[in-house]
Each structure stands twice: as C-alpha cells, then as structure tokens.
Kinemage of the C-alpha trace (Angstrom):
@kinemage 1
@onewidth
@group {chain A} dominant
@subgroup {mainchain}
@vectorlist {calphas} color= white
{ca met a 1} P -1.175 -9.199 -0.751
{ca glu a 2} L -1.940 -13.313 -1.918
{ca glu a 3} L 1.447 -13.684 0.231
{ca glu a 4} L 0.235 -11.525 2.994
{ca leu a 5} L -3.065 -13.474 3.219
{ca gln a 6} L -1.734 -16.814 2.996
{ca asp a 7} L 1.184 -15.527 5.917
{ca leu a 8} L -2.145 -14.691 7.943
{ca lys a 9} L -3.772 -17.987 7.648
{ca thr a 10} L -1.018 -20.225 7.908
{ca asn a 11} L 1.323 -18.843 10.237
{ca arg a 12} L 0.040 -16.135 12.315
{ca arg a 13} L -3.284 -17.689 12.895
{ca arg a 14} L -1.329 -20.665 14.742
{ca glu a 15} L 1.233 -18.664 16.723
{ca val a 16} L -2.160 -16.960 18.007
{ca ala a 17} L -3.820 -20.040 18.978
{ca glu a 18} L -0.833 -21.766 20.217
{ca arg a 19} L -0.323 -18.037 22.652
{ca leu a 20} L -4.701 -18.213 24.029
{ca glu a 21} L -3.436 -21.982 24.968
{ca phe a 22} L -0.909 -21.104 27.124
{ca ala a 23} L -3.067 -18.198 28.030
{ca lys a 24} L -5.728 -20.549 28.845
{ca ser a 25} L -3.273 -22.812 30.965
{ca leu a 26} L -2.565 -20.193 33.176
{ca gly a 27} L -6.173 -20.132 34.963
{ca asp a 28} L -8.241 -17.206 35.376
{ca leu a 29} L -9.082 -15.446 32.265
{ca ser a 30} L -11.145 -12.403 33.673
{ca glu a 31} L -8.125 -11.320 34.578
{ca asn a 32} L -5.654 -12.769 32.560
{ca ala a 33} L -3.943 -9.608 30.372
{ca glu a 34} L -2.157 -12.271 28.032
{ca tyr a 35} L -4.857 -13.739 27.287
{ca his a 36} L -6.679 -10.212 26.494
{ca ala a 37} L -3.777 -9.619 24.310
{ca ala a 38} L -4.115 -12.482 22.356
{ca arg a 39} L -7.446 -12.384 21.920
{ca glu a 40} L -6.939 -8.865 20.552
{ca glu a 41} L -4.548 -9.688 18.041
{ca gln a 42} L -6.846 -12.679 16.941
{ca ser a 43} L -9.461 -10.525 16.414
{ca glu a 44} L -7.106 -7.762 13.553
{ca ile a 45} L -5.670 -10.649 12.199
{ca glu a 46} L -9.228 -12.054 10.838
{ca asp a 47} L -9.788 -8.489 10.670
{ca arg a 48} L -7.463 -8.171 8.275
{ca ile a 49} L -7.647 -11.711 6.521
{ca asn a 50} L -11.588 -10.385 5.490
{ca gln a 51} L -10.292 -7.153 4.273
{ca leu a 52} L -7.591 -8.859 1.963
{ca glu a 53} L -9.957 -11.746 0.642
{ca ala a 54} L -12.393 -8.469 -0.472
{ca leu a 55} L -9.474 -7.059 -2.091
{ca leu a 56} L -8.197 -9.918 -3.973
{ca lys a 57} L -12.210 -10.863 -4.922
{ca ser a 58} L -12.594 -7.376 -6.667
{ca ser a 59} L -9.661 -6.288 -7.470
{ca glu a 60} L -8.591 -6.282 -11.128
{ca ile a 61} L -4.855 -6.967 -12.629
{ca ile a 62} L -3.450 -4.568 -14.845
{ca glu a 63} L -1.183 -5.162 -17.471
{ca met a 64} L 2.147 -3.037 -17.768
{ca his a 65} L 2.055 -1.175 -21.145
{ca his a 66} L 3.272 1.600 -22.798
{ca ser a 67} L 0.641 4.547 -23.038
{ca val a 68} L 1.147 8.292 -24.371
{ca ala a 69} L -0.559 9.384 -20.544
{ca val a 70} L 0.248 8.384 -17.048
{ca glu a 71} L -2.633 6.373 -15.858
{ca leu a 72} L -2.598 3.744 -13.281
{ca gly a 73} L 0.243 1.102 -13.651
{ca ser a 74} L 2.180 3.616 -15.600
{ca thr a 75} L 5.364 4.172 -14.736
{ca leu a 76} L 7.276 7.457 -15.081
{ca lys a 77} L 10.382 9.193 -14.671
{ca val a 78} L 9.643 13.068 -13.294
{ca lys a 79} L 11.917 15.941 -12.841
{ca lys a 80} L 11.539 17.875 -9.680
{ca leu a 81} L 11.966 21.711 -11.240
{ca ser a 82} L 13.576 23.052 -7.763
{ca asp a 83} L 16.247 20.935 -7.798
{ca asn a 84} L 16.989 19.050 -10.862
{ca thr a 85} L 16.457 16.021 -9.265
{ca glu a 86} L 14.634 12.526 -11.162
{ca gln a 87} L 12.560 10.348 -9.459
{ca thr a 88} L 11.445 7.435 -10.985
{ca phe a 89} L 7.695 6.449 -9.546
{ca thr a 90} L 4.565 3.915 -10.590
{ca ile a 91} L 1.269 4.845 -10.237
{ca val a 92} L -0.692 2.243 -8.034
{ca gly a 93} L -3.654 1.659 -5.963
{ca ser a 94} L -4.111 3.172 -2.756
{ca glu a 95} L -2.968 -0.617 -1.175
{ca glu a 96} L -0.228 -0.969 -3.288
{ca ala a 97} L 1.353 2.247 -2.373
{ca asp a 98} L 5.021 1.748 -0.854
{ca leu a 99} L 6.999 4.832 -0.878
{ca thr a 100} L 10.334 2.230 -0.257
{ca ala a 101} L 9.575 0.764 -3.315
{ca asp a 102} L 8.745 4.332 -5.227
{ca lys a 103} L 4.935 3.015 -6.092
{ca ile a 104} L 2.613 5.768 -5.537
{ca ser a 105} L -1.111 6.027 -5.120
{ca tyr a 106} L -3.225 7.488 -7.836
{ca leu a 107} L -5.031 8.944 -5.017
{ca ser a 108} L -2.317 10.938 -3.636
{ca pro a 109} L -1.324 14.359 -4.604
{ca ile a 110} L 1.758 13.662 -6.759
{ca gly a 111} L -0.432 10.631 -8.097
{ca ser a 112} L -3.421 12.404 -8.769
{ca ser a 113} L -1.605 15.621 -10.282
{ca leu a 114} L 0.083 12.962 -12.363
{ca leu a 115} L -2.636 11.361 -14.054
{ca gly a 116} L -3.723 11.959 -17.807
{ca lys a 117} L -0.539 14.092 -18.213
{ca lys a 118} L 2.221 13.185 -20.451
{ca lys a 119} L 5.307 13.228 -21.262
{ca gly a 120} L 6.975 16.556 -21.506
{ca glu a 121} L 4.343 18.475 -19.255
{ca glu a 122} L 4.824 20.406 -16.099
{ca val a 123} L 2.519 19.427 -13.198
{ca ala a 124} L 2.151 21.706 -9.748
{ca val a 125} L 1.754 19.420 -6.365
{ca arg a 126} L 0.501 21.445 -3.367
{ca thr a 127} L 1.939 19.811 0.061
{ca pro a 128} L 2.560 20.313 3.274
{ca lys a 129} L 5.564 22.312 2.285
{ca gly a 130} L 4.557 24.461 -0.665
{ca glu a 131} L 3.763 23.934 -3.743
{ca val a 132} L 6.334 21.786 -5.886
{ca arg a 133} L 6.824 21.217 -9.903
{ca tyr a 134} L 7.700 19.083 -11.204
{ca lys a 135} L 8.304 17.604 -15.110
{ca ile a 136} L 7.265 13.956 -16.756
{ca thr a 137} L 10.511 13.048 -18.478
{ca asn a 138} L 9.787 9.362 -19.978
{ca ile a 139} L 6.411 7.291 -19.226
{ca glu a 140} L 6.758 3.846 -19.781
C-alpha cells in the first residue's frame, strides 16, 4: 500500500497534471472531452490517495508467528476433501486480499470459516457452487 501511495503521489499526479495542461491548451474547456476525462482521473487518484493514507494511518502490522489456531496473519495448508488437492493460504485483511498470491481475506467465506480452527479440523464453506469441505493440514 505504501508503494502504491508513493506511485500515486509522485508519478500518477504528475502524469494527470501534464494531461490537464495539454487539454487546457486545446481551448474551450466546456466541450473538451480530454480535459473532463483528465479531471475525472485526477479526482479518482486523489480519492485513492486519501483512502490509502487513512488505511495506513489506522493499520497495524501483525508479525508472523506460530499459532495452534488460525488467526489473522496465519499461513495454512488445507486439503479440499472432494478431490484431495492442497492449497496454501495466508489470512489477511480485506485490503491485502490477493488470490493470485494466495492471500485471502478473513471476511471471505473460506477465511471466516477457517478462523479459530486448529490443525486436523474440517470446515464446510458455502460457495455459490455449493458446499466445499476442507481439512486443515498445517498452520504456520
């Protein structure tokens, strides 16, 4: 989040400011689509900057530690009982969730079902495609 914030403040703000200057040079702003698009993007960037600053100000870094139960920050391996495939997940806050990096939100159906469970326990997760059962094989 800090990297994204830094990029927005340094690079993206400058890029949009340059686009605004160029659009202004084209003349009449009332019918200038490039100007209006750049202003809209500028507004979105400023909103995201404010959101990230608020999140970083109120966030708390959780150190990784070994626990016997699944909690925020836990990395765990689960076995999908229907086909015996194993997956590794890290339970994170909603802002950090990234399925491509195997980070799932504690608010997601699987994340909330796993919280508080211990190694060897089975959980049932309701998904749009029906119930899926997992067994926790390891907690780090």
